[in-house]
C-alpha positions as CSV (number, residue, x, y, z in Angstrom):
1,M,31.1,20.7,-5.4
2,T,31.7,17.2,-6.6
3,P,30.2,14.3,-4.6
4,P,32.5,12.3,-2.4
5,T,33.6,8.8,-3.1
6,P,31.0,6.1,-2.1
7,P,31.9,4.5,1.2
8,P,32.9,0.8,1.1
9,G,30.4,-1.8,2.3
10,H,30.3,-2.9,5.9
11,G,28.2,-6.0,5.8
12,L,25.1,-4.2,7.0
13,L,22.8,-6.5,5.0
14,E,24.8,-9.7,5.2
15,G,22.5,-12.7,4.7
16,R,19.4,-10.6,3.7
17,H,17.3,-11.1,0.6
18,V,16.3,-7.8,-1.0
19,L,13.7,-6.9,-3.6
20,V,14.1,-3.5,-5.3
21,T,11.4,-2.1,-7.7
22,A,12.1,0.2,-10.6
23,A,15.8,-0.7,-10.4
24,A,16.7,-0.6,-14.1
25,G,18.9,2.1,-15.5
26,T,20.9,4.7,-13.5
27,G,18.6,6.1,-10.9
28,I,18.1,5.5,-7.2
29,G,16.7,2.0,-7.6
30,H,19.7,0.7,-9.4
31,A,22.1,2.5,-7.0
32,T,20.2,0.9,-4.1
33,A,20.5,-2.6,-5.6
34,R,24.2,-2.0,-6.0
35,R,24.6,-0.7,-2.4
36,C,22.6,-3.7,-1.0
37,L,25.0,-6.1,-2.9
38,E,28.0,-4.2,-1.4
39,E,26.4,-4.6,2.0
40,G,26.3,-8.4,1.6
41,A,22.7,-9.0,0.5
42,T,21.3,-11.1,-2.3
43,V,19.1,-9.0,-4.6
44,V,16.3,-9.3,-7.0
45,L,15.6,-6.4,-9.4
46,S,12.3,-5.4,-10.9
47,D,11.2,-2.9,-13.5
48,K,8.6,-2.3,-16.2
49,H,11.2,-1.8,-18.9
50,E,12.3,-5.3,-19.7
51,R,15.3,-4.5,-21.9
52,R,16.8,-2.0,-19.4
53,L,16.0,-4.5,-16.6
54,A,17.8,-7.3,-18.3
55,E,20.9,-5.1,-18.9
56,S,20.9,-3.9,-15.3
57,A,20.5,-7.4,-13.9
58,E,23.3,-8.7,-16.1
59,A,25.6,-5.8,-15.0
60,L,25.0,-6.5,-11.3
61,G,24.9,-10.3,-11.7
62,V,21.5,-10.7,-10.1
63,A,18.0,-11.9,-11.0
64,G,15.6,-9.5,-12.8
65,V,11.8,-9.9,-12.8
66,P,9.7,-7.7,-15.0
67,C,6.8,-6.0,-13.2
68,D,4.3,-3.2,-13.9
69,V,3.3,-2.1,-10.4
70,T,-0.1,-0.8,-11.7
71,D,-1.0,-4.5,-12.5
72,E,-1.9,-6.6,-9.5
73,G,-1.2,-9.8,-11.4
74,D,2.3,-8.6,-12.2
75,V,2.9,-7.7,-8.5
76,Q,1.8,-11.2,-7.4
77,R,4.1,-12.8,-9.9
78,L,7.0,-10.6,-8.8
79,F,6.7,-11.5,-5.2
80,A,6.3,-15.2,-5.9
81,A,9.4,-15.2,-8.1
82,A,11.5,-13.1,-5.6
83,A,10.5,-15.4,-2.7
84,E,11.4,-18.5,-4.7
85,A,14.8,-17.1,-5.5
86,S,15.6,-16.4,-1.9
87,P,18.4,-18.2,-0.2
88,T,17.0,-17.1,3.2
89,G,13.5,-18.6,2.6
90,G,11.7,-15.4,1.9
91,I,12.0,-11.7,1.2
92,D,13.7,-9.8,4.0
93,V,13.7,-6.3,2.6
94,L,11.4,-4.6,0.0
95,V,12.5,-1.2,-1.4
96,N,9.5,0.5,-3.1
97,N,11.3,2.7,-5.6
98,A,8.7,2.7,-8.4
99,G,7.4,6.2,-9.2
100,L,6.4,8.4,-12.1
101,G,6.9,12.1,-12.4
102,G,5.8,14.8,-14.9
103,T,5.2,18.5,-15.1
104,A,1.8,20.0,-15.6
105,R,0.1,23.0,-13.9
106,L,-3.1,22.0,-12.1
107,V,-5.3,24.3,-14.3
108,D,-4.1,22.4,-17.4
109,M,-3.7,18.9,-16.0
110,T,-5.9,16.2,-17.5
111,D,-7.5,13.4,-15.5
112,E,-5.1,11.0,-17.3
113,Q,-2.0,12.9,-16.2
114,W,-3.2,13.0,-12.6
115,S,-4.3,9.3,-12.5
116,V,-1.2,7.8,-14.1
117,V,1.2,9.5,-11.6
118,L,-1.0,8.5,-8.7
119,D,-1.4,4.9,-9.9
120,V,2.3,4.3,-10.3
121,T,3.7,6.3,-7.5
122,L,1.1,5.8,-4.7
123,N,-1.1,2.9,-5.8
124,G,2.0,0.9,-6.9
125,T,3.6,1.4,-3.5
126,F,0.4,0.3,-1.9
127,R,0.2,-2.9,-4.0
128,C,3.8,-3.8,-3.3
129,T,3.5,-3.0,0.4
130,R,0.4,-5.1,0.7
131,A,2.1,-8.0,-1.1
132,A,5.2,-7.7,1.1
133,L,3.2,-7.6,4.4
134,R,1.2,-10.7,3.3
135,H,4.6,-12.4,2.8
136,M,6.4,-11.0,5.9
137,V,3.7,-11.1,8.6
138,P,3.6,-14.9,8.7
139,R,7.4,-14.9,9.0
140,R,7.3,-12.2,11.6
141,R,10.2,-10.4,10.1
142,G,11.0,-7.9,7.4
143,V,11.7,-4.3,6.5
144,I,10.1,-2.1,3.9
145,V,11.7,1.1,2.7
146,N,9.6,3.5,0.5
147,N,11.0,6.2,-1.7
148,A,9.0,9.4,-1.0
149,S,10.2,13.0,-1.8
150,V,10.6,16.3,-0.1
151,L,7.7,17.4,-2.4
152,G,5.5,15.5,0.1
153,W,6.2,18.4,2.4
154,R,7.0,21.3,0.0
155,A,5.2,22.9,-2.9
156,Q,6.6,23.2,-6.4
157,D,4.9,24.6,-9.5
158,G,3.7,22.0,-11.9
159,Q,4.1,19.1,-9.4
160,A,0.6,18.8,-7.8
161,H,0.1,15.2,-8.9
162,Y,3.6,14.0,-7.9
163,A,3.5,15.9,-4.6
164,A,0.1,14.5,-3.7
165,A,1.3,11.0,-4.6
166,K,4.5,11.4,-2.5
167,A,2.6,12.8,0.5
168,G,0.4,9.8,0.2
169,V,3.4,7.5,0.3
170,M,4.5,9.2,3.5
171,A,1.1,8.7,5.1
172,L,1.0,5.1,3.8
173,T,4.4,4.5,5.4
174,R,3.3,5.7,8.8
175,C,0.0,3.7,8.8
176,A,1.7,0.5,7.5
177,A,4.4,0.9,10.2
178,V,1.7,0.9,13.0
179,E,-0.1,-2.1,11.5
180,A,3.1,-4.1,11.0
181,A,4.8,-3.4,14.4
182,D,3.2,-6.3,16.2
183,A,4.8,-8.7,13.7
184,G,8.2,-7.1,14.2
185,I,8.2,-5.5,10.7
186,R,9.6,-2.0,10.2
187,V,8.3,0.4,7.5
188,N,10.2,3.7,6.8
189,A,10.8,6.0,3.9
190,V,13.4,8.3,2.5
191,A,12.5,11.8,1.1
192,P,15.2,12.9,-1.4
193,S,15.2,16.5,-2.7
194,L,17.1,16.2,-6.0
195,A,19.1,13.1,-7.1
196,M,20.5,13.6,-10.5
197,H,20.4,10.8,-13.2
198,P,20.2,10.8,-17.0
199,F,16.4,10.1,-17.1
200,L,15.4,12.9,-14.8
201,N,15.0,15.6,-17.5
202,R,12.3,13.5,-19.1
203,A,10.0,14.6,-16.3
204,I,11.6,18.0,-15.4
205,S,13.1,20.5,-17.8
206,D,16.9,21.2,-17.7
207,E,16.0,24.8,-16.8
208,V,14.0,23.8,-13.7
209,L,16.6,21.2,-12.7
210,A,19.3,23.9,-12.8
211,E,17.1,26.2,-10.7
212,L,16.4,23.5,-8.1
213,T,20.2,22.7,-7.9
214,T,20.8,26.3,-6.8
215,R,18.6,25.6,-3.7
216,E,20.9,22.9,-2.5
217,A,23.3,23.9,0.2
218,F,26.1,21.9,-1.4
219,G,25.5,23.6,-4.8
220,R,24.8,20.3,-6.5
221,A,22.2,17.6,-6.7
222,A,22.7,14.3,-4.8
223,D,24.2,11.4,-6.6
224,P,21.8,8.4,-6.5
225,W,24.2,6.4,-4.4
226,E,23.9,9.1,-1.7
227,V,20.2,8.2,-1.3
228,A,21.0,4.5,-1.6
229,T,23.2,4.6,1.4
230,V,20.4,6.0,3.6
231,I,18.0,3.3,2.2
232,A,20.6,0.6,3.1
233,F,20.8,2.1,6.7
234,L,17.0,2.0,7.0
235,A,17.0,-1.6,5.8
236,S,19.7,-2.7,8.3
237,D,19.7,-3.4,12.0
238,Y,21.4,0.0,12.6
239,S,17.9,1.5,12.4
240,N,16.3,-1.2,14.5
241,Y,14.2,1.1,16.6
242,M,13.0,3.3,13.7
243,T,9.6,2.7,12.1
244,G,7.0,5.0,10.5
245,E,9.8,7.6,9.9
246,V,10.3,9.6,6.8
247,V,14.0,10.6,6.5
248,S,14.9,13.6,4.5
249,V,17.9,13.1,2.2
250,S,18.4,16.7,1.2
251,S,20.7,19.7,1.5
252,Q,17.9,21.9,0.4
253,H,17.5,25.2,2.1
254,P,14.3,27.3,2.2
C-alpha cells in the first residue's frame, strides 16, 4: 500500500517560531521542519552534519545552526542563535528529534556502543529540553515535542541501548511536563514504529527492516511526513490540553 498524499497546511502554527534538531537529510526531522513551514511557522534547523544541514536549510529557505547535542556549549549556542533569529521574540516550539541507533546484542555490546546511543538519544534530549525550559519558563509559554519510539514499550533483538534510551525519553517527557505545567508549557512525545528514509539502513539491516515492515497493518512503513503531521498537531493549539503524553504513530500489530 502506498502512502496517501500529504494534507495541505491549515495554519496550525501560524506566527510560531520552531526549532527542530537533527533536521538535515530526509528523515523525520526534515519532514517536521517542512510541515511546520507549511503550517505557517518560521523555522530554524539544527544538525551535527554541517554539509547536509546547509543543503537542507537552503532547500527549505530557513536558517541552519550546527549543533552536536552531546556538547553543552553547542546546545547553548544553538538556543541563543535560534532565539536571536525569532520574529516572535523567542522560541515557541522545540522538536527534539536528535537520536542515534545501532544494532548490537547485549552480550556483545561494548560500553562505547551503549554510551554513545544514550548520550545522543537521551542525554541530548535532556540537554535541549533543559535549555528550552530555561528559555520558555520566563516567557510562560512554549511547547516541546520529543521523538521517542515504540521500542520504549516493546522489545527488539539487538536494540537494548536504543530501547533503553527511548524509554528514558518517554519518562523524561512525563516528568518535564509536570514540572513545566505551572508555567503553561506543554511537553509531549511521539513514538513512531517504523518511518522509512534512506539513512535508516545504516543502523538496521535491510533484512530486519523488511521483517519489521511485515508487522505493520498497512503493509508498509510510515513516510516521515506521516510522523511530522502528528508532531505538528502536538505543537499546535489543537492539543492544548495534552501534556506528558506519548502518542504512538504506528500501524504495528502484536
